[in-house]
KEKE-3310 file (N, C-alpha, C; in steps of 0.2 Angstrom, whole numbers, plus 5000, padded with zeros to 4 digits):
npx = (4958:4958:4948:4944:4955:4954:4942:4946:4957:4949:4940:4950:4954:4942:4941:4953:4949:4938:4943:4953:4944:4935:4943:4949:4938:4933:4944:4942:4930:4931:4941:4932:4923:4932:4936:4924:4920:4930:4928:4915:4917:4925:4917:4906:4894:4885:4882:4867:4871:4883:4880:4872:4882:4890:4884:4882:4894:4898:4888:4892:4906:4904:4895:4904:4915:4907:4902:4913:4918:4908:4907:4920:4920:4910:4915:4928:4928:4915:4911:4910:4899:4891:4888:4875:4864:4874:4876:4862:4863:4875:4869:4859:4863:4872:4863:4855:4865:4867:4855:4854:4864:4861:4848:4851:4860:4852:4845:4854:4856:4843:4843:4854:4847:4836:4842:4849:4842:4832:4815:4798:4788:4777:4776:4790:4797:4792:4798:4812:4815:4811:4820:4832:4827:4820:4830:4836:4824:4823:4834:4832:4820:4827:4834:4825:4818:4828:4831:4819:4821:4833:4828:4819:4827:4834:4825:4820:4833:4834:4824:4828:4839:4835:4834:4842:4859:4872:4888:4899:4900:4900:4887:4880:4884:4879:4866:4863:4867:4861:4849:4841:4826:4810:4806:4809:4804:4798:4811:4817:4807:4808:4820:4822:4813:4819:4831:4824:4817:4827:4834:4825:4824:4835:4836:4825:4829:4841:4834:4827:4837:4843:4834:4832:4845:4846:4836:4842:4853:4848:4843:4854:4860:4852:4853:4867:4877:4887:4884:4886:4877:4877:4888:4887:4875:4881:4891:4884:4875:4885:4890:4877:4875:4884:4880:4870:4875:4883:4873:4865:4874:4876:4863:4860:4870:4865:4854:4858:4865:4854:4849:4859:4861:4850:4852:4862:4874:4888:4901:4901:4891:4899:4909:4901:4894:4906:4909:4900:4905:4913:4906:4902:4915:4920:4910:4910:4923:4920:4912:4919:4928:4918:4915:4922:4929:4932:4939:4950:4956:4960:4969:4978:4983:4989:4999:5007:5011:5019:5029:5035:5041:5049:5058:5065)
npy = (5056:5071:5073:5059:5053:5059:5054:5041:5041:5045:5035:5025:5028:5029:5015:5011:5016:5009:4995:4996:4998:4987:4974:4976:4975:4962:4954:4956:4951:4939:4935:4934:4924:4912:4911:4910:4898:4888:4887:4882:4870:4863:4864:4858:4865:4882:4896:4908:4921:4918:4912:4922:4931:4923:4921:4934:4939:4930:4934:4948:4947:4939:4949:4961:4955:4952:4965:4971:4965:4968:4983:4985:4980:4987:5000:4999:4990:4990:4985:4970:4968:4965:4952:4941:4941:4943:4956:4956:4944:4948:4959:4955:4945:4953:4961:4952:4948:4960:4965:4954:4956:4969:4965:4955:4961:4970:4960:4955:4967:4969:4956:4958:4968:4962:4951:4958:4969:4973:4971:4971:4968:4956:4950:4956:4947:4935:4935:4935:4923:4915:4920:4913:4901:4907:4914:4907:4907:4920:4922:4915:4921:4934:4930:4925:4937:4944:4936:4938:4952:4952:4944:4954:4963:4958:4956:4968:4974:4966:4970:4983:4981:4978:4990:5004:5001:5009:5010:5018:5028:5036:5037:5026:5017:5023:5022:5008:5004:5013:5014:5023:5027:5026:5013:5009:5011:5002:4997:5007:5009:4997:4996:5007:5003:4991:4998:5008:4999:4992:5002:5008:4997:4997:5009:5008:4998:5003:5013:5006:4998:5008:5015:5003:5004:5016:5013:5003:5008:5017:5008:5002:5013:5016:5004:5005:4997:4988:4980:4966:4966:4979:4982:4974:4980:4992:4988:4982:4993:5002:4995:4994:5008:5011:5004:5011:5023:5020:5014:5025:5034:5027:5026:5039:5042:5033:5040:5052:5047:5043:5056:5063:5055:5056:5070:5068:5070:5065:5062:5064:5056:5044:5045:5045:5033:5024:5027:5019:5007:5005:5003:4990:4985:4992:4992:4978:4977:4985:4975:4965:4970:4971:4958:4947:4934:4935:4947:4943:4933:4940:4949:4940:4935:4946:4950:4938:4940:4953:4948:4940:4948:4956:4946:4945)
npz = (4562:4572:4580:4581:4587:4599:4604:4605:4615:4626:4628:4631:4643:4651:4651:4657:4670:4674:4673:4682:4695:4692:4694:4705:4714:4711:4715:4730:4733:4728:4738:4750:4745:4744:4758:4765:4758:4760:4774:4773:4767:4778:4789:4785:4784:4784:4794:4794:4792:4785:4774:4767:4764:4756:4744:4741:4738:4727:4717:4716:4711:4699:4693:4692:4684:4671:4668:4666:4653:4646:4645:4642:4627:4622:4622:4617:4607:4598:4586:4588:4593:4582:4580:4582:4596:4605:4612:4619:4627:4636:4643:4649:4657:4665:4671:4678:4688:4694:4700:4708:4717:4723:4730:4738:4746:4753:4760:4769:4777:4782:4789:4800:4807:4812:4819:4830:4834:4849:4853:4859:4852:4845:4832:4828:4837:4833:4819:4823:4829:4818:4808:4802:4797:4787:4779:4767:4759:4756:4750:4739:4734:4730:4719:4710:4707:4703:4691:4683:4680:4673:4662:4656:4652:4643:4634:4629:4625:4615:4606:4604:4597:4585:4578:4571:4568:4576:4576:4576:4585:4602:4606:4603:4613:4625:4621:4622:4634:4645:4637:4632:4627:4618:4621:4633:4645:4655:4659:4666:4676:4683:4687:4694:4705:4710:4716:4725:4733:4739:4744:4754:4762:4769:4775:4783:4792:4797:4805:4813:4821:4826:4835:4843:4849:4856:4865:4872:4878:4886:4896:4901:4906:4916:4924:4927:4920:4908:4894:4883:4873:4869:4864:4852:4846:4843:4834:4823:4821:4815:4803:4796:4794:4787:4775:4771:4768:4757:4748:4747:4740:4729:4722:4721:4710:4701:4696:4692:4681:4673:4671:4663:4654:4646:4643:4633:4637:4635:4640:4654:4658:4656:4666:4677:4677:4678:4691:4698:4696:4708:4719:4723:4726:4736:4745:4749:4754:4766:4773:4775:4785:4795:4799:4810:4807:4794:4794:4803:4795:4784:4789:4794:4782:4776:4786:4784:4771:4771:4780:4772:4762:4770:4773:4761)
capx = (4957:4960:4943:4944:4960:4951:4938:4949:4961:4945:4938:4955:4954:4937:4942:4957:4946:4934:4947:4955:4939:4932:4947:4950:4932:4934:4948:4940:4924:4935:4942:4925:4920:4937:4936:4918:4920:4934:4925:4910:4920:4928:4912:4899:4889:4886:4876:4864:4874:4888:4875:4870:4888:4893:4880:4883:4901:4897:4884:4896:4912:4902:4893:4910:4917:4903:4902:4920:4918:4902:4909:4927:4918:4906:4919:4934:4927:4909:4908:4910:4891:4887:4886:4868:4863:4880:4874:4857:4865:4879:4865:4854:4867:4874:4857:4853:4869:4868:4849:4854:4868:4856:4843:4854:4863:4847:4844:4860:4855:4838:4846:4857:4843:4832:4845:4852:4838:4827:4809:4794:4782:4775:4778:4797:4800:4792:4804:4818:4814:4811:4824:4836:4824:4818:4835:4836:4819:4824:4839:4828:4817:4831:4837:4819:4817:4835:4830:4814:4823:4837:4823:4816:4833:4836:4819:4821:4840:4834:4820:4832:4845:4832:4833:4849:4866:4878:4894:4905:4899:4899:4880:4878:4887:4874:4859:4862:4868:4856:4842:4835:4823:4802:4805:4813:4801:4799:4819:4819:4803:4809:4827:4821:4809:4823:4835:4821:4815:4832:4836:4820:4824:4841:4834:4821:4833:4844:4830:4824:4841:4846:4829:4834:4851:4843:4833:4846:4858:4845:4842:4859:4862:4849:4856:4874:4880:4889:4882:4889:4872:4878:4893:4883:4871:4886:4894:4879:4874:4891:4889:4871:4875:4889:4877:4866:4879:4885:4867:4863:4879:4875:4855:4862:4874:4861:4849:4862:4866:4850:4848:4864:4860:4845:4855:4867:4882:4891:4907:4899:4888:4903:4912:4896:4895:4912:4909:4896:4908:4917:4901:4902:4921:4920:4905:4913:4929:4917:4908:4926:4931:4913:4915:4928:4931:4935:4944:4956:4960:4964:4975:4984:4987:4993:5005:5011:5014:5023:5034:5038:5043:5055:5064:5068)
capy = (5063:5074:5071:5052:5052:5061:5049:5034:5042:5046:5028:5020:5032:5025:5007:5010:5016:5003:4990:4995:4997:4980:4969:4976:4973:4955:4951:4957:4947:4931:4932:4932:4917:4908:4911:4906:4892:4883:4885:4877:4862:4860:4863:4855:4870:4887:4900:4911:4927:4917:4911:4929:4935:4919:4922:4942:4939:4927:4940:4953:4944:4939:4956:4964:4952:4952:4971:4973:4964:4972:4989:4984:4978:4992:5007:4999:4985:4990:4981:4964:4966:4963:4945:4941:4939:4945:4961:4955:4940:4951:4964:4952:4941:4958:4964:4947:4949:4967:4965:4949:4960:4974:4964:4951:4967:4972:4955:4955:4973:4967:4950:4961:4971:4957:4947:4962:4974:4971:4974:4966:4966:4949:4950:4955:4941:4928:4935:4934:4915:4911:4921:4907:4897:4912:4916:4904:4908:4926:4922:4911:4926:4938:4927:4925:4944:4946:4933:4941:4958:4951:4942:4961:4968:4954:4956:4975:4974:4962:4975:4989:4979:4977:4997:5006:5000:5014:5007:5022:5033:5033:5038:5019:5014:5026:5019:5002:5004:5018:5012:5030:5028:5025:5007:5007:5014:4996:4995:5012:5008:4991:4997:5012:4999:4987:5002:5012:4996:4991:5007:5007:4991:4998:5014:5006:4993:5008:5017:5002:4996:5014:5015:4999:5004:5021:5011:4998:5012:5020:5004:5001:5019:5015:4999:5007:4990:4988:4975:4963:4967:4986:4982:4970:4985:4997:4986:4982:5001:5005:4992:4997:5015:5012:5002:5016:5029:5017:5014:5032:5036:5021:5028:5047:5041:5030:5045:5056:5043:5044:5063:5065:5051:5060:5076:5066:5073:5057:5062:5066:5050:5039:5045:5043:5025:5021:5027:5014:5001:5006:5001:4982:4982:4996:4989:4971:4978:4986:4969:4961:4973:4970:4952:4945:4929:4938:4952:4940:4930:4945:4952:4935:4935:4953:4949:4934:4944:4958:4943:4937:4954:4958:4942:4946)
capz = (4563:4579:4585:4582:4592:4606:4607:4607:4620:4631:4629:4635:4649:4654:4652:4662:4677:4675:4673:4689:4699:4692:4695:4713:4718:4710:4721:4737:4733:4728:4745:4753:4743:4746:4765:4767:4755:4764:4780:4772:4766:4784:4794:4781:4786:4785:4797:4790:4789:4780:4766:4762:4763:4751:4739:4739:4735:4721:4713:4714:4707:4692:4690:4690:4678:4666:4668:4663:4647:4642:4644:4636:4620:4620:4622:4612:4601:4597:4581:4590:4593:4575:4581:4585:4603:4609:4616:4623:4632:4641:4645:4653:4663:4670:4675:4684:4695:4697:4704:4714:4721:4727:4734:4743:4751:4757:4764:4774:4780:4786:4794:4805:4810:4815:4824:4835:4838:4853:4854:4863:4848:4844:4826:4828:4840:4828:4814:4826:4830:4811:4802:4800:4791:4780:4774:4761:4756:4754:4745:4733:4731:4727:4713:4706:4705:4698:4684:4680:4678:4667:4655:4654:4649:4638:4628:4627:4622:4608:4602:4601:4592:4578:4576:4567:4573:4574:4580:4575:4590:4608:4607:4603:4620:4629:4620:4624:4642:4647:4634:4634:4620:4620:4622:4639:4651:4659:4663:4670:4681:4686:4691:4699:4710:4712:4720:4729:4738:4743:4750:4758:4767:4772:4779:4789:4796:4801:4810:4819:4825:4831:4839:4848:4852:4860:4871:4876:4881:4893:4900:4903:4910:4923:4928:4928:4917:4902:4890:4876:4867:4868:4859:4845:4843:4839:4828:4818:4818:4810:4797:4793:4792:4781:4770:4770:4765:4751:4745:4745:4735:4722:4721:4717:4704:4696:4695:4688:4675:4669:4669:4660:4648:4641:4639:4628:4639:4635:4645:4661:4660:4656:4672:4682:4676:4681:4699:4700:4698:4713:4724:4724:4729:4742:4751:4751:4760:4773:4776:4777:4792:4799:4801:4813:4804:4788:4796:4805:4790:4779:4793:4796:4775:4776:4790:4781:4765:4775:4783:4765:4759:4775:4772:4754)
cpx = (4959:4954:4941:4949:4958:4946:4940:4953:4955:4942:4943:4956:4949:4938:4948:4954:4942:4937:4950:4950:4935:4936:4949:4943:4931:4938:4945:4935:4927:4937:4937:4924:4925:4936:4930:4917:4924:4931:4919:4912:4922:4923:4906:4893:4891:4880:4874:4867:4880:4886:4873:4877:4890:4890:4880:4889:4901:4895:4890:4903:4909:4899:4899:4914:4913:4902:4907:4920:4913:4904:4916:4924:4914:4911:4924:4932:4919:4906:4908:4902:4887:4885:4879:4868:4869:4877:4869:4860:4869:4874:4862:4858:4870:4868:4855:4858:4870:4861:4849:4858:4864:4852:4847:4858:4858:4844:4849:4858:4849:4839:4849:4853:4838:4835:4848:4847:4833:4821:4804:4788:4783:4777:4786:4799:4799:4797:4812:4820:4814:4816:4829:4834:4821:4823:4836:4830:4819:4828:4836:4823:4820:4833:4831:4818:4822:4834:4825:4816:4828:4833:4820:4821:4835:4831:4819:4827:4838:4829:4823:4837:4842:4833:4841:4854:4871:4884:4900:4904:4898:4892:4877:4880:4881:4868:4858:4863:4863:4850:4838:4831:4815:4802:4807:4811:4801:4805:4818:4813:4805:4815:4826:4817:4815:4829:4831:4819:4821:4834:4831:4821:4830:4840:4830:4824:4838:4840:4829:4830:4843:4840:4831:4840:4850:4840:4837:4851:4855:4844:4848:4863:4859:4851:4864:4878:4883:4887:4886:4884:4874:4883:4891:4879:4876:4889:4890:4877:4880:4890:4883:4871:4880:4886:4873:4869:4880:4878:4865:4868:4877:4868:4857:4865:4869:4856:4851:4864:4860:4847:4852:4864:4855:4848:4860:4874:4885:4898:4905:4895:4893:4906:4907:4895:4900:4913:4905:4898:4912:4913:4902:4909:4921:4915:4907:4918:4925:4915:4914:4927:4924:4912:4922:4931:4935:4940:4951:4960:4963:4970:4980:4988:4991:5000:5010:5015:5020:5029:5038:5042:5050:5059:5068:5073)
cpy = (5065:5071:5063:5050:5054:5056:5043:5035:5042:5038:5023:5023:5029:5018:5006:5010:5011:4996:4989:4994:4989:4975:4969:4972:4964:4951:4951:4953:4940:4929:4931:4924:4912:4906:4906:4898:4886:4882:4881:4870:4859:4858:4859:4860:4876:4892:4905:4918:4924:4914:4917:4931:4931:4921:4930:4941:4935:4932:4945:4952:4943:4945:4960:4962:4953:4960:4974:4972:4967:4978:4989:4984:4984:4999:5005:4994:4985:4986:4972:4962:4966:4956:4945:4938:4941:4950:4959:4951:4943:4955:4960:4948:4947:4961:4958:4948:4955:4968:4960:4953:4964:4970:4959:4955:4968:4967:4954:4962:4971:4961:4953:4964:4967:4953:4951:4966:4970:4975:4968:4965:4958:4947:4950:4949:4935:4930:4934:4926:4912:4913:4917:4903:4901:4914:4913:4904:4915:4927:4920:4918:4931:4936:4927:4932:4946:4942:4936:4948:4957:4947:4950:4964:4964:4956:4963:4976:4971:4967:4981:4987:4979:4984:4998:5004:5005:5013:5013:5028:5032:5034:5030:5015:5017:5022:5013:5000:5007:5016:5017:5030:5027:5018:5004:5009:5008:4996:5001:5010:5003:4992:5002:5008:4995:4992:5005:5007:4993:4995:5009:5003:4994:5004:5013:5001:4998:5011:5012:4999:5003:5016:5009:5001:5010:5018:5006:5004:5016:5016:5003:5007:5019:5009:4999:5000:4991:4981:4972:4965:4975:4987:4978:4975:4990:4995:4985:4989:5003:5001:4994:5004:5015:5009:5007:5021:5026:5017:5021:5035:5032:5024:5035:5046:5039:5035:5050:5053:5044:5050:5065:5061:5054:5066:5074:5069:5067:5056:5061:5058:5044:5038:5043:5035:5021:5022:5022:5008:5001:5003:4994:4981:4985:4993:4982:4973:4980:4980:4964:4963:4972:4964:4949:4939:4931:4943:4948:4937:4934:4949:4947:4934:4940:4952:4944:4936:4948:4954:4942:4942:4956:4954:4942:4953)
cpz = (4570:4583:4586:4587:4599:4610:4609:4614:4627:4631:4632:4641:4653:4656:4657:4669:4679:4676:4681:4696:4699:4695:4703:4717:4716:4715:4728:4738:4733:4735:4750:4752:4745:4754:4767:4764:4757:4770:4779:4771:4773:4788:4791:4781:4786:4788:4792:4788:4784:4773:4763:4760:4756:4744:4737:4736:4728:4716:4712:4711:4700:4689:4688:4684:4672:4664:4663:4656:4643:4640:4639:4629:4618:4618:4616:4606:4599:4590:4582:4591:4588:4575:4584:4592:4608:4615:4621:4629:4637:4645:4651:4658:4668:4674:4680:4690:4698:4702:4710:4719:4726:4731:4740:4749:4756:4763:4769:4779:4787:4791:4800:4810:4815:4821:4831:4839:4843:4854:4856:4859:4845:4837:4825:4831:4836:4822:4817:4827:4823:4806:4799:4795:4785:4776:4768:4755:4751:4749:4738:4730:4727:4720:4708:4702:4700:4691:4680:4676:4673:4661:4652:4650:4642:4631:4626:4623:4614:4603:4599:4598:4585:4574:4571:4571:4569:4578:4579:4581:4597:4610:4607:4610:4625:4628:4622:4632:4646:4646:4634:4627:4622:4622:4629:4645:4657:4663:4668:4676:4685:4690:4696:4706:4713:4718:4726:4735:4742:4749:4754:4764:4772:4777:4785:4795:4801:4807:4816:4822:4829:4837:4846:4852:4857:4867:4875:4880:4888:4898:4904:4908:4917:4928:4930:4925:4910:4898:4885:4870:4865:4863:4851:4842:4839:4834:4822:4816:4813:4803:4793:4790:4786:4774:4767:4766:4758:4744:4742:4739:4728:4719:4718:4711:4699:4693:4690:4681:4670:4666:4662:4652:4643:4640:4633:4630:4641:4640:4652:4662:4660:4663:4678:4683:4679:4687:4700:4701:4705:4720:4727:4728:4736:4748:4754:4756:4766:4777:4778:4785:4797:4802:4803:4811:4797:4789:4798:4800:4785:4782:4794:4786:4774:4780:4788:4775:4767:4778:4777:4763:4763:4774:4766:4755)
residu = (SER:LEU:GLN:GLN:TYR:ASN:VAL:THR:SER:TYR:GLY:ALA:THR:VAL:VAL:ALA:ILE:ILE:THR:LEU:GLU:ALA:PHE:ALA:GLY:MET:TRP:ILE:ASN:ALA:PHE:ILE:ILE:CYS:VAL:LEU:GLY:VAL:GLY:TRP:ILE:LYS:LYS:LYS:THR:LEU:ASN:SER:ASN:GLU:LYS:ILE:LEU:LEU:LEU:LEU:GLY:CYS:SER:ARG:PHE:TRP:TYR:LEU:GLY:ILE:SER:TRP:VAL:TYR:SER:PHE:LEU:LEU:ILE:MET:HIS:PRO:PHE:CYS:PHE:CYS:PHE:PRO:LEU:LEU:LEU:GLU:SER:LEU:ALA:GLY:ILE:GLN:SER:PHE:PHE:ASP:CYS:SER:ASN:ILE:TRP:VAL:SER:ALA:CYS:LEU:CYS:GLY:PHE:TYR:CYS:ILE:LYS:ILE:ALA:ASN:PHE:ARG:ASN:ARG:PHE:PHE:ILE:TYR:LEU:LYS:VAL:LYS:ILE:ASP:LYS:MET:VAL:PRO:TRP:LEU:LEU:LEU:GLY:SER:LEU:LEU:VAL:ALA:LEU:PHE:PHE:SER:ILE:LEU:VAL:TYR:HIS:ILE:SER:ASN:GLU:THR:GLN:CYS:GLY:ASN:ARG:ASN:TYR:SER:SER:GLN:GLY:TYR:TYR:LEU:LYS:HIS:ILE:ILE:ARG:VAL:ASP:GLU:HIS:VAL:VAL:PRO:ILE:PHE:PHE:PHE:THR:GLY:PHE:VAL:PHE:SER:THR:SER:LEU:THR:ALA:VAL:VAL:PHE:SER:ALA:ILE:PHE:LEU:LEU:PHE:SER:LEU:TRP:ARG:HIS:GLN:ARG:LYS:MET:GLN:LYS:ASP:SER:MET:LYS:SER:LEU:SER:MET:ASP:ALA:HIS:ILE:LYS:ALA:MET:LYS:SER:ILE:LEU:SER:PHE:LEU:VAL:MET:TYR:SER:ILE:ASN:PHE:ILE:PHE:PHE:ILE:LEU:THR:LEU:ILE:TYR:ALA:ARG:LYS:ARG:GLU:ASN:HIS:VAL:ALA:PHE:PHE:ILE:PHE:ALA:PHE:LEU:TYR:ALA:PHE:PRO:GLY:VAL:HIS:SER:LEU:ILE:LEU:ILE:PHE:SER:ASN:SER:LYS:LEU:GLU:LYS:THR:LEU:LEU:ARG:ILE:LEU:SER:TYR:VAL:LYS:CYS:LYS:ALA:CYS:MET:ARG)
# end
């Protein structure tokens, strides 16, 4: 029928958008993983910043890949989820990588702030001295939180699967992605906690770094000097502000997804959800241009490709 054709056409459009965003983000994060992985093999070591970036790149790569498979099957082939535990497993794995992506990003932002900001507070000085030793524990903590979240999602997904399975409508898609029913208050609460905590960490990092930059600038004006620390402050400030903008947009779209899902406005919720896929790729691209090693490698590759293209 005409209605069925419109639904199929609409689903194909959404899948095309999600596919473009997901594979672009996977390529960007694969680049980060390859560059840092090769450097790790050569030097036999990674600094704290590179450890965070490597784990973040891995989390985002797998999150985008699993999310693409999950969304593609739910939109185009929902009957595949007749197989036991398939939906629950994909939902749990997706939640693990999504949560780890958000928390590791917040760790990176806090790391930049502690490393670059200058305060005479004893606790802040202690953090600055110990931060390199704390990074592995922070990353481990992020993964444990993500594991707990994924188990929660898996458990509730398994409960909702016991109800009525209606694979013929888009409402099924929203029911199992957004989970809007009486059983999913813990998921909303914990997801909100994950987003709001990471956003709070980014906001406070930006405030502290901005205040440190302001104090440092005043000191440099009095001494009539230009310091390398000023350049480091400005570069870190740009990175953290980009984090803040991206996190704010991501958080707003997450809230809108919940609102429109409750109103059962499927088309709006689908496209809002599609926008969420853009966050990992765009944010990782910003990280590449904020890191001199990654930026130089990318520019070298692009210039090589350009030369090869000119030779043809």
